[in-house]
C-alpha positions in Angstrom: 4.4 -40.2 -9.7 3.2 -36.8 -7.3 5.4 -33.6 -7.6 6.2 -34.2 -3.8 7.5 -37.8 -3.8 9.7 -36.5 -6.9 10.9 -33.5 -4.8 12.0 -35.7 -2.0 13.8 -38.6 -3.7 15.6 -35.3 -6.2 16.4 -34.1 -2.8 17.6 -37.2 -1.4 19.5 -38.1 -5.1 21.6 -34.5 -4.4 22.3 -34.7 -1.1 23.4 -38.2 -2.0 25.9 -37.2 -4.9 26.9 -34.1 -2.7 28.6 -36.5 -0.3 31.2 -38.1 -2.9 32.0 -34.7 -5.2 32.4 -31.4 -5.2 30.9 -28.4 -7.3 34.5 -28.1 -8.6 34.7 -32.2 -9.3 36.8 -32.8 -6.5 36.6 -36.1 -5.0 35.2 -35.8 -1.3 35.3 -38.4 1.4 32.0 -39.4 2.6 31.3 -38.3 6.6 32.2 -41.8 7.7 35.7 -41.8 5.8 36.6 -38.0 7.2 35.7 -38.9 10.6 37.6 -42.9 10.4 40.5 -41.0 8.8 40.6 -37.8 11.7 39.4 -39.9 14.9 43.1 -40.3 16.1 42.7 -36.3 16.7 40.7 -36.7 19.8 40.3 -40.6 20.3 43.9 -42.1 21.7 45.3 -45.0 19.1 44.9 -48.1 21.1 41.1 -47.1 21.9 39.5 -50.2 19.4 36.0 -48.4 20.2 34.4 -45.3 21.1 30.8 -44.5 21.4 29.5 -41.7 18.7 26.1 -40.0 19.4 24.3 -41.6 16.2 22.7 -37.7 15.0 25.4 -35.1 14.0 25.4 -31.9 16.2 25.5 -28.3 14.6 29.3 -26.7 13.8 30.0 -24.1 15.6 32.2 -22.5 12.7 29.8 -20.1 11.8 31.1 -16.8 13.4 34.9 -16.9 14.1 37.2 -13.4 14.9 39.3 -13.6 11.8 42.6 -12.0 14.0 41.9 -14.9 17.0 42.4 -17.7 14.2 45.0 -16.3 12.4 47.2 -15.2 15.2 46.1 -18.2 17.9 44.5 -20.9 16.1 46.3 -21.9 12.8 49.4 -23.8 13.0 50.1 -23.2 9.1 48.4 -19.8 7.4 45.3 -20.2 6.0 43.8 -18.0 3.2 40.4 -15.7 4.5 39.0 -17.3 1.5 39.2 -20.4 3.0 37.7 -19.6 6.0 35.2 -17.8 4.6 34.3 -21.1 2.1 34.3 -23.2 5.3 32.5 -20.7 7.3 29.4 -20.4 4.5 29.1 -24.6 3.7 28.7 -24.6 7.7 26.0 -21.9 7.3 24.1 -23.8 4.7 24.3 -27.4 5.7 22.0 -27.2 8.8 20.1 -30.2 7.7 20.1 -33.3 9.9 22.5 -36.2 9.3 23.0 -39.7 11.0 26.0 -41.7 11.1 26.2 -44.9 9.1 27.3 -47.6 11.7 28.2 -50.1 9.1 30.9 -47.6 7.4 32.8 -46.4 10.6 35.7 -48.2 12.1 36.1 -47.2 15.9 32.7 -45.9 16.5 29.7 -47.5 17.8 26.6 -45.3 17.2 24.1 -44.7 20.6 21.2 -42.6 20.9 21.1 -39.6 23.4 19.4 -41.4 25.6 22.0 -44.6 25.8 24.4 -42.0 26.1 22.9 -40.6 29.1 23.2 -44.5 30.6 26.6 -44.6 29.4 27.9 -41.7 31.4 26.4 -42.5 34.4 29.6 -44.9 34.5 32.3 -42.6 34.9 34.9 -44.2 32.7 32.6 -44.0 29.6 33.6 -41.0 27.4 30.7 -40.4 24.6 31.7 -38.1 21.5 29.4 -36.6 19.0 30.7 -34.8 15.9 29.3 -32.7 13.4 28.9 -32.8 9.9 32.4 -32.4 8.3 32.2 -29.5 5.6 34.8 -29.3 2.6 36.0 -26.5 0.1 35.0 -27.0 -3.2 38.6 -28.3 -4.5 38.5 -30.7 -1.5 41.7 -29.6 0.1 40.0 -28.1 3.6 37.6 -29.3 6.0 36.1 -28.4 9.3 34.4 -30.6 11.7 33.2 -29.7 15.3 34.3 -32.8 18.0 33.0 -32.9 21.6 33.2 -35.1 24.0 31.9 -35.5 27.1 32.8 -37.9 30.1 30.2 -36.9 32.8 27.7 -33.9 33.9 30.7 -31.7 34.2 33.1 -33.4 32.1 33.9 -32.5 28.5 35.3 -30.7 25.6 34.2 -29.6 22.4 36.9 -28.1 20.0 36.2 -27.2 16.0 39.0 -28.1 14.0 40.0 -27.5 10.5 42.0 -29.9 8.6 44.4 -29.8 5.5 44.6 -32.8 2.6 47.9 -33.5 2.7 49.6 -34.6 -0.7 50.2 -37.8 0.7 46.7 -37.9 1.3 46.0 -37.6 4.7 44.0 -35.3 7.1 46.4 -32.7 8.7 45.1 -30.9 11.6 45.8 -27.2 10.9 43.5 -25.0 13.2 41.9 -25.8 16.2 39.9 -23.6 18.8 37.8 -25.0 22.0 34.1 -23.7 22.3 33.7 -25.2 25.7 35.2 -27.1 28.2 34.1 -28.3 31.4 36.1 -29.9 34.4 
């Protein structure tokens, strides 16, 4: 096997394994499992299906103001080292990811061109999410959730979640990155 093919095979296996287990051995959900578990955070529970852009966005949790997050954005105390770890994970995860439609419960994956067409109808809303990033212990996650409802209608938020003892993801921090009305 040529060296180049071996490298890409190694890279693919490494990225696949990373989505299932953290460096400390904590079991992590797949990106699709995580989205399925938090989709009601931005999507009303009575919605049976929503449009999701097939490729992930970049997460904006690279730079943040500690004081701003501590004072205004968190619903519970969060240690700086957790914020730093999530920020580092976001910084290091700049590779493209495409959602696996078969593993998403409510999402209907669409291309960016399809999203543009869907937005011609003012009743449609299209979502795009970043790839979720998890702390090594699997207890915290960060993700950007964006919704667009027209050329001048939408909102983008960065959300931090904590895994509860019951195994659910609880929203513990939220920051609006952009909003248009």
